[in-house]
C-alpha positions, 0 to 999 in steps of 0.5 A: 684766579687770584694774583700770585702773591695772594695765592702764595699767601693763602697757600702758605696758611693752607699749608701750615694749617695742614702740615703744620708749622714745625713742618713748614718751619724745617722746610723753609729753613732747609730751602736754598737758592736752588730750590726756592722756585720749586717751594714757591711753586708747591706753595702757590700750585698745590697749597694755594690753588688746589688745596685751598678750593672750596670743592672738597673738605680737607679730609676728602682731600687728604684721603685722595692724596694719600691714596694717589701717593700710595698709588705712585709709591712716594713713601715719604709723601705717603708718611707725611700726609698720614701725619697730616691727618691730625690736622685734616680730620681724616681718620685711621678708618678713612686711610684704611678705605682709601688704601683699600682702593689703592689695592683694587685700583693700583695693585696689592703690592702699593697698598701692602707698602702704604699700609705699612707706612701708614700703621707706622705713622699712626703707631707714632702718633699714638704714642705722643 
C-alpha cells in the first residue's frame, strides 16, 4: 500500500475529479482544527484508497455509493453523490436502477426518499 502522503495526494486528485473543485474548495475552506484529521481520513481512506482503486469504474462506484447512502438514509450525501454523477458517468437511468435495488433490499421508504432527492438534484442539473 502507498505511503500516506501519496495516498492523500491521490485521494485529493480523485476527490476533485468526482466531486468537483468547487465542492472540495468549499469543504477545505470550512475545515477547522477540530475536523482536519477527519478530512484527512476521508481524503486518504475513501478517496485515496477505495475510490482510486482500479477494480471498478467511477460510474460503478458512484452507483454503489448512491445505493448504500440511500439505504442508510444519508440524504445530504445522496444528494452530493447524485450531483457528482456529472463527473462519474453514471446516468439518471443508472441512478434509477441503483435505487430500485435499494427498494428491494433496504426497503421502499428508503428508496422513496432517495428517489425524491435524486429527482430534485437531477432536475436542478437540467436547469443548469
